[in-house]
Every structure is written in structure tokens, then in C-alpha cells.
N, C-alpha and C positions, 0 to 999 in steps of 0.2 A: 541220295541225300547229300547235301553239300556240307562241308565242315563249318562249325560255328565261326563267325567272323569277328567275335569280340577279341580285342587286343590286350586286355588286362589280364593279369595273373589270377588264377582261381583263388577264391577266398574261403572255400570250404575248409572247415577245421578238420584236420586229419585225426585218425584214431591215435591214441598214445602209442609210442614205439614199443614193439615187443621186446621183452627182456631176452637177453642173449641165451639164449639157449646154445743102327738097327742090328743090335745084337739080340738074339732070341734067348730069353730066359724063361723059367717056369712060373706058373701062376702062383700068386700069394695065397696061402691057406691059413694064415695066423689067426689067432683068436681076436675078439673085439678089442677096440681101442682101449688103452689105459685110461682110467678115470672117466669112463663113458658116463654120460648123463643118465639119470633115472628114466627120463622120458626119451623116446626116440627122436632123432634129429629130423626136422622138417626143413624144406627149402627156405632160404632167406626171406625176410620181410619184403625185399625188393620185388618179389613176385606176388605180393598179397593182393594187388589189384585196387588199391586206393587211387582215386582220381585226382588229377592235378594238371597244372599248366606244363606244356612241353617247352623246354629250353634247349638250345643248341649252341655250339661254339667250335672254334678251330677252323679247318680249311673249308672254304665255301665255293671252290672253283666250279663245281658241277651242280650247284643248287642243293647240296646235301644238308644245308642249314635250314632250308625251308622259309627263309626270310632274307630280304635284301635291304631292310630299312637301316640297319646298323651293321656296317662292314668296316672294321678298323683293326689292323691295317688291311685294307681291301686287297683281294676279294674275301678275306677271312674275317672272323669275329673273335676277338681276344678274350671276351668274357661271355658267360651264358646270357643269351638274349631270348625273350619269348617268341615262339612261333605263333603269330597272331591267330591263326585259324584252328589251333589245337589246344584247348584248355580243359578238356575232360578226358585226359589220357590215363590209362591204367597200366600200360606196358609199352616199353620202347626198346628197339634193337638197332644196332648200327652195323653197317656192312663195311668190310675192309677194302683193300686196294688203295692205290694212291688217290684215286677219285672215288670217294665213298658214297654211301646211300644211307637213308634213315627210314625206319618203319615204326609207325605209332598205332597202337590199338586203343580205341576209345571205350568208354564205359558202356556204349551201346553195342559193342562187339564189332565195330567197323574197323577195317584196316586201311590206313593211309600210308603211302610211300612217296619218296621224293629223292632226288639226287641222280647219280650216274646209273644208267640203265644197262650196264654191261650184261650181255647174254639174256636180256629181258628180265633181270632179277627183280624189277619193281612190280611185276605182275600186270603191267598195262599193255603187254604185247611188245613187239619190236618198236624201236624208236629212239629218239635222242634223250638227253637228260631231262628230268622233270624238276623244275625249280620252285614249285609250290606244292604243298600237300595235295595228293590226288587219291581218291578212294579207289581201292581195288574192287572193281565191279564184279569180277569173276567169283568173288567170295560173298556176294550180296546175300545169298541164302544161308550163310553160316554165321554163327556167333563166335567171333574170334576171341581167344583168351590170351594168347601170347604169340610173338613173332621171333624169328631168328634170321640173320642175314650173313652170308658169306661173300667172298669176292666175286662169285659168279652164279650164285643161286640163293634161294630164300625158302623159308618154311613158316607155317603157322600151326598152332594147336587150336582146335575149335572145341566148342562145347560137345560133350559126348566122348572126348578122347581121341578123335581122329586127327591125323596130321596130313597136311597138304604141302607139296613142294613144287617148285618150278625154277626155270633157269637152265644153266648148262648141265649136261648129263654125261660128259666125256669119260668120267671115271665111275659112273653109276651112282653119283651122289643123290639122285632123285629117288633111288630105291625101287625102280620099276622093273628090275630083273634083267636089264640089259644096259650096255653103254651105247650112247647115241651121239653122233656129231651134230645133230640138229638140236637147236635150243628149244626147250619146251616153255613157252611163254604163258601157258594156261595152267593153273593149279590143278593137280591131280592127287588124290589120296594115296598114301603108301599103305601096303598091306602089313599090319602088325598083329601078333597073336593076342594082344589084349589092349585095352584102352591106355592111352599115354597120359602122363601128367606133366611132361616137359619135353621140349625139342630144342636142339641146338645144331648149328651148322657153321662150318668154317671152310677153309680152302679145299674144295673138292671132296668133302665128306660130311656126313650128318650122323646124328645120334638121337635117341629118344629114351627117356625113362618111362617105364610102364607102371601102371597102378599096382601091379603085383611085385614091384621092386626090381625087376630085371632091366638091364640096359641092352638095347640093340643098336648096332652101328652099321653103316654102309658107305660105299664110295672108295676113294683112294686109300690104300693101306701103306702109303709111304711112311717109312720109319717105324712101321708097326703101330701107327697111331689109332687104328681101329680097335686094337686090343683083343682081337678075335683069334681063335685057334686056326690060323691059316697063314701061309707064306705067299699067297697070291698078291699080285700088285694091286688088285681092286676087288671089291665085293659089291655086285650090282643089286643084291637083295638084302634086306635087314638080317643081320646075324647076331646071335647073342654074345655079349661080352662076358667071359667067365670071371666072376668076382671072387670065387673061392668059397668053399664051404656053403653055408646057408645065408650068406650076406644079401642084404637088400639095399638097393640104392635110393638115396634121398634126392640127389641132384648130380648132374654131369656138367663138365665144362670142356669145350673143345678149343684148343689152341691151334695156331697155324701148323705146328710141327708135332704136337703131342696133346695128350688129353688127361683128364683127371676126374675123379668122382668122390663123393662123400657118402658113406653108408648111413643107414638109419641109426646105427650105433655110434656115429661120430668118427668112423675111421676114414682116413685119406688114402686113396689108391691112385697111382699114377702109372702111365705107360706112354710109349712112343719115344720120340727123340729126347735125349738127355745130355747132349754134349756140353752144355753150360752148367750142369748140376741142377738144372731146373726141375728134375723129378724129386729132388730132396732125398735121394737114397744113398748119399755119401760117396758118389762116384760120378764120372762123366759118361757112364754107359747108357745105352738105349735098350729098351725092353719092349717086346712085342705083346706082352700080356700084363694085366694089372699087378702092380707090386704095392705092398703095404708100406706106408711111410710112418716112421716113428715120430709122431708129433709130441707125444707126452701128455696130451689132453684131448678131449673130444672136440672135433671140428664141426663147423656149421656150413662152410662153403669153401670151395677152391676156385680160384680164378687163374686160368691159363692164358698165356700171352696170345693176343689176337693181332691180326694185321701184320704178321711178320713172316712173309713167304720165304725169306732167305735170311742168312746171317752174314754181315760183312766180315771178311776174313775167313770165311768157310765154316764148316760144320764141326771141325775138330780143333778148337782153340788150344794152343799150347801154353797159354798164360791167361791170367784173369782179366776182367774188365772189357772183354770184347763184346761187341753188340750181339745180342742173342736173347733167348727167352728168359723170363723171370716170373716166378709164380708167387701168388699171394694166397694165404690160407687164413680164413677167419675162424677163430675158435668160439665155441659156445660160451666161453667165459667173457668174451668181448675183447680179448687180446688178438693180435694178428701177427702172422709169421711171413717171412719172405725167403726165397731160395732161388739160386741161379746166378746170373751175371750181376756184378756190382756196377756195371756200365752207367756212368752219369748219375750215380746215386739211386739206382732203381731199387735197392734193397733196404734203404733207410738205415744202413749200417755204417755210414760215414759221417764225419762232422764238417770238415772244411769243404768248400766248393771244389770239386775235383772231377775231371773226366774219367778217372780211374783206369785209363788205358794201360794195359799190361801189368796192372797191380794184382797181387795175390789176395784179393779181398772177396772173391766169389764165395757164396755160401752153398756148399754141396749138401748140407742138411738144413732143415728148417731153422731159421734164425728168428727168435722172438724179438720183435721190435721193442726197443727199450733196454736191450742187453748191451754189453760192452761194445764201443765203437772200434772200427778198424783203423782209424786215423785220428788226428787231432780235432779240436772243435773251438779254435780261438776266434774265428771270424763270424760274427752274427750275420744272418741273412739280410739282403737289401730291403726286403719288405717286412714291416712289423706284423703282417698277417700270416706269419709262419710260426710253427712251433719252435721255441727257443727258450732255454738252451737244450741241447740234446742230453740224454737219449730222447728219441721222438715218440714216446708213448703217452704224451700228455694231451691227447686229443679226445680221450674219453672212450666209452664203450663202442667198439666197432661192430656194425651190423652186416655190412656187405662190402665187396671189393670188386674191382675190375683191373685187368692188366692189358695194356696196349703195347704197341711196337717199342717205344722207348720212354714210356711213362706208365704210371699206375695211380690208382685212386681208391679211396674208401668213403663209405657213408657211415656216420656214427648214429647211435640210437637217438641222439638229440636232434637229428636232421641236418647236421652240418656235414659238408663234403670237403675232402682234402685230397690234393694230388701232389705228386713229386716226380722226379726224373728230369726229362728234357722237354721244354716247351717248343723246341724246334723253331721253324720260321712261320708258324701259323697260329700259335697261341692255343694249341690243343689242350693244354692243362687248365685253361680257364682261370688264371690267377693274376693278381696285380704285379707280381714279380716280372712278368713278361713285358710290362709297360714301363718298368722302372729300372732301366739298364744301368744308370749311373749312381743309383742309390738315393738314400734319404735326403730330401731338401734340394735335389737337383731337378732341372727341367725334365719333363717326361720324355723318354726315348724308348722305342721298342727294341728289345733284345732279340734280334732275328735269328741268332745262331747259337749262342751259348747260355741259354736260360737253363742252367743246370741247377737242380734243387735236390739237396741231399736228404731233406725231410719234408713232411707234410706242409703244404701251403693251402690256405683256405680258398676254395673254389667259389667264384661268383660274388666276391666282396672286394671292393677297391675304393679308395678315397676319391673324392670328386676331382682332385688334381689329375688323376690318371684315367678316370672313367666317368663320363657324365650321363650315362644311359641307365635304364632300369636293368637290374640283374637279380640276384637271389636275396637281396636285402629283405629281412623279415619273413623269409620263407623257409619251409622245412623240405629238404630233399627226400623224396620217397623212393626213387630208383635212379640208378646211374648206368649208362651204357657207353662203350667205347669201341672205336675201330682203330685204324692206323693213324689217321690225321685229324679226326674230329670226334667230339663227344656229344652226348645228349643226356638230359635228366628230366624227371618229372618232379615238380615242386608244388607245394600248397602252403597256405597261410599258417600262422602260429609258429614262426621260427624266431631266431635271434640274430641281431645285427652285429653284436660284438664278436671279435675274433676269438 
């Protein structure tokens, strides 16, 4: 079956938004989270499967945007633009690496992939980059529910709870019981002890949440990021991650260097590399098994930094503000928290535009966005489509979050999406600020290097002076995904245009 060729955004009215609900240490065994919700936590609404139009933006060098009609500044796309052939998408995933890829699941259960085909991660066999969405025919007999993409491998969850993986297997990340220097370009199911409800994969490792609440992980154990009871460098078969006590997992998030999970009681557990304070445990230590984070309220989701295979300046920063991981936690109350490096505003804990290099503003414990700022706030942002004045908690009830290499973003219950951090040289944040280097009333100019944003800026909305093409005007964002250099979202009608 070929993808739908309609180029317009979906007009299906979505359902109303859900109310918010490597030093080795020992495993956490503390009691359930404080202020746990009466009902058990379920995964964010971003995985609920409502259909909409697929949009992409950021780097487009290898066809990872799936469209070439609007490329500005070329070969990139600074604001979300619809992928013409994909307008009934229920799930989207983005693969990391400097040259990324995108995977989209349709309401019919079909998987389409495009972009860089490193190690055959697109599922089309060996070959060059794919610049337009192409269906993965090897999965034609399965009804795909969700996808996950890493720098060199990919995975899907299909109806019935089975997981298929393909791509590189050098660290055992395909879960086939052995490491292999030959790339596996054909999807093969992984053996798990029960049906799965979620799959995720990142740099050379994978994980799944099972229907019985257990987490299994496999692949590279660098920095202890598998969270298993093992000091081995890799684990080629799925192994259970000990959550402590009788905890059950609601969702898991794999970052490039570390991982995290939320329990059904709203607890946050973190493990792996923690050199930037990104585990939120009050130190810069790394932990090889899950540790309980003191959030102070029940959590809904944790988003670990993706697309960050290394850290500039090394893994042991001696001062704050160095490039490294940063974590976003969404609370069931609709608040959101950040922790890790304050580099280029990644934590929403700064006021003035600041690279924050060498500054003591990292957050080693969860920082509730909207709390006291670490520096001043005299200078308003260049774009009016940003939250101002700080503190930056005026965006409403947050429903889900993503964390990328040097940026982060959230989707609110009202369907608006916001991003902050660094727009870099490709417009990966999808905001007007990237196109407005000189400020209000000045001629448009792309800010190719220092698009630093200390707080949330509206994704997919810009004035005609800066962007003359369709974007997210009037649409509700249903799901957001990010890699290192580009992002994607699913959106449908019944949104709001105003900032």
C-alpha cells in the first residue's frame, strides 16, 4: 500500500486532552512517591494513538524531513512543515546521529521510515538515504503500534505485544542472544517473558516495558545505563531491570548516556551516567542500578537526553554550564521539572540570554520550572512568541516532554508545543526566534549559531514577515519526538493560533 498523497493537514477533530494525571551503587527500595495520585500512572497521552498530520523540521541533509518543498534555510526547515504523504499518523519516532531518520506509524498499523539508513536502521535493507516516506514491507503482516529509533538500530511494538528490532547488533542491542558485526536489516522478534506495552532504543541499547510492569533492557551497558545487576560491558539478551520492592513500571525513557522510568505510583527512578547532575540525585555520580528521585509529587513521564553520544569537555565537568545531559520530568499535576546542565538555557532556570558556560547554575536535584531564577531577567526575548516575563511556568498544563542534544520541548494539554535551549544552525527548535536574529521590527535574518532561548518559545507559529509557509497554525499537537538535529510531531485540527 502506498502512503496517502494528500498534502493538507488532517482536519479530524481530536479527543479532548486528558487531564494530567559509572560508580556502582545499590538499588533503590524506598516506598512509593510522596503525594502519589489515587489512580495509577499511565503513559503520557502522546502515545494514545490519535491520528493526525505528520510535521518535521530541523536538519534535512539526509531526507529525514520526508519533504523537500520547503527548505529554509536549505537543506533544513526552520519551522514544522507537513510531510505530504503522511496525514493519518498515530505515532512518530526520531533517530539520532548527526544525520537522523524518522519513523511514522499510521492508523492502519503501517510503518514508514525515511532519512539516513546507517546500519540499515530504516528497515529497507542496505542502501543509501531514503528521502521520501517508504513503507517497511518486512512488517506488512503486522499491525504496528509504535516505533523507536536509535543512531544505528530501530524497533517496533506490534499488536499482541511482540517487539521487532533490526539494524546494528555490535553490542547486542537487538536482543538476539549474541553480538554480531553483521548488520541485521530484516526485523526479527525479540524473546520476552511477557507481552510488551512500550519499546525504546538509543545508542547501542534497547528496553521494553512489559504488561506485568517489569522493565527489560539489553545492549551496551556503558555507564551502567542498562540498570541491570551486572558489570558486563554488554548484555545480548533481555535482562530484568530491578526497580526495587514491588514497583511496577508505567514507562521508560532511554537517553544516550543514561535512562529513567516512572512507576505506576508516580515515582521517578534514574540510572546510568550522572556527571552533569542529570539523574537529579543531588550529586554528579553515576549509578548502575535504578535510584529513587525525590520529586515531591507524582510524576507522569521522564524524558532523558537523546542524540548526545558524547559531552564536549568530557564526562567529568568541574564547573557548571558544560554541554551535557539534561532531564525533563512531567508531573501528574501538569507542572514540569528539569535537572542537569544549565547549558544555553536548557533548564528554564535562567532569565537573560546566556550561554551559561562555566556558571554554577546546574541543577543537581529536580528544579520546578517557575521557581526562582539563577540570574537576572531584564532583557525580553527577541520574539513575542515566547513566555515572558519569567518565571517560565506560564504555558499551562504540561502533558509530555522530550529532551534533545542541546534543546528540550513540551506539549501542553491545550495542544500547544514549546521549545527552548539552542536552535543551533538548523532550526531544530522550530521557533520564530531562529528567523529573527536582530529582533523586533528588523529585517528577517537567520540566527545560525547563537539562538539561545532561556525559556519556552512557541513551536510552529511565526508571523508572515518571518515565515510564509503552512505550519502549526490552528492545529493541536498530539505527539512530539526529537533526535539530535531534527524534530517531528503529529498535529490535528481544533487548535489555537494565538501565542
